[in-house]
VOZAMI-491520 format. One line per field, with one value per residue (C-alpha): residue in one letter; residue number from 0; y, z, x. Coordinates in pm, whole numbers, plus 32768, in hexadecimal, padded with zeros to 4 digits. Layout:
BEGIN
resn: (A / ...)
resi: (NUM / ...)
yy: (Y / ...)
zz: (Z / ...)
xx: (X / ...)
This chain:
BEGIN
resn: (M / K / K / Y / Y / Q / K / E / E / L / T / F / G / R / K / E / R / K / D / E / F / L / I / Y / N / A / K / N / R / T / I / H / L / V / P / K / E / I / Y / K / V / W / K / C / C / R / N / S / S / L / E / D / I / F / K / S / T / K / I / P / K / R / T / L / M / S / I / L / K / L / L / K / N / K / K / L / I / K / E / I)
resi: (0 / 1 / 2 / 3 / 4 / 5 / 6 / 7 / 8 / 9 / 10 / 11 / 12 / 13 / 14 / 15 / 16 / 17 / 18 / 19 / 20 / 21 / 22 / 23 / 24 / 25 / 26 / 27 / 28 / 29 / 30 / 31 / 32 / 33 / 34 / 35 / 36 / 37 / 38 / 39 / 40 / 41 / 42 / 43 / 44 / 45 / 46 / 47 / 48 / 49 / 50 / 51 / 52 / 53 / 54 / 55 / 56 / 57 / 58 / 59 / 60 / 61 / 62 / 63 / 64 / 65 / 66 / 67 / 68 / 69 / 70 / 71 / 72 / 73 / 74 / 75 / 76 / 77 / 78 / 79)
yy: (076D / 08C1 / 0954 / 0AC5 / 0B91 / 0CCC / 0E13 / 0E26 / 0CCB / 0CFB / 0E69 / 0DEC / 0DC5 / 0F29 / 0FD7 / 0EEB / 0EC5 / 0FE8 / 0EFE / 0DF2 / 0DED / 0CF3 / 0C5F / 0B95 / 0AA9 / 0AA6 / 0960 / 088C / 095E / 0976 / 0AA4 / 0AD7 / 0BCE / 0C25 / 0D22 / 0E6A / 0E1D / 0CBB / 0DA3 / 0ED1 / 0DBD / 0D17 / 0E4B / 0EE4 / 0D74 / 0DBF / 0D8C / 0E29 / 0D71 / 0D11 / 0E7B / 0F4D / 0EB8 / 0EA4 / 1015 / 106B / 0FB9 / 0FEA / 0E81 / 0DEA / 0CEB / 0B84 / 0C05 / 0C86 / 0B1D / 0A45 / 0B11 / 0AF3 / 0981 / 0971 / 0A32 / 0947 / 0812 / 08B6 / 08DB / 0A50 / 0AC3 / 09CC / 09FB / 0A97)
zz: (1FAA / 2094 / 205B / 2023 / 205C / 1F86 / 205B / 1FC3 / 1FFD / 217A / 2195 / 20B2 / 21D5 / 2254 / 2100 / 2062 / 21CA / 22C9 / 23DB / 23FA / 242B / 23EB / 2512 / 24A0 / 25B5 / 258C / 2639 / 2542 / 241C / 2422 / 237C / 245F / 23AF / 24D0 / 250E / 25A8 / 270E / 2722 / 269B / 27B5 / 28C8 / 2828 / 283C / 297C / 29F5 / 2A25 / 2B8E / 2C07 / 2D05 / 2CBF / 2D66 / 2C6C / 2B58 / 2BD3 / 2C04 / 2AB4 / 29D2 / 2A7E / 29EC / 2B0B / 2BCF / 2B2B / 29D6 / 2A59 / 2AF4 / 29A8 / 28E2 / 29AE / 29C3 / 282D / 2833 / 292D / 2853 / 270E / 27F0 / 27B8 / 2925 / 2A48 / 2B6E / 2BE0)
xx: (6D8E / 6D60 / 6C1C / 6C0A / 6AA7 / 6A41 / 69EA / 68CA / 685C / 68B5 / 67D2 / 66AD / 65C3 / 65F0 / 65F1 / 64E2 / 6428 / 63EB / 6354 / 643D / 6597 / 66DD / 6794 / 68D0 / 6977 / 6AC1 / 6B16 / 6A5A / 6A5B / 68AB / 6808 / 6698 / 6591 / 64CC / 63CC / 63CD / 637E / 6475 / 6591 / 6554 / 6549 / 66AA / 673F / 66FA / 675D / 68E3 / 6931 / 67D7 / 6707 / 659F / 64FE / 65E9 / 6567 / 6414 / 6435 / 6500 / 6405 / 62AE / 6221 / 612E / 6209 / 6171 / 61B8 / 6307 / 6337 / 62F0 / 63DE / 64D7 / 6494 / 649A / 6600 / 6651 / 65CF / 66A1 / 67E0 / 67F0 / 67F2 / 68A3 / 67D5 / 6674)
């Protein structure tokens, strides 16, 4: 049986909480509600080097590395 998600359900995080965003992983069909900083890093990760991510997000390197490790463990990014 196929499951369908309502549009309001998927955009709930953006409408109600402005500091949290939704990330949808199409490979294993999971939805993650993450804080703004993690969403910003995830968005910058597409075909970018570590230096580019660091410059664009302006997050301290230690925090950035922990966020990247968390995203990798959740299988939202492939490589660091």
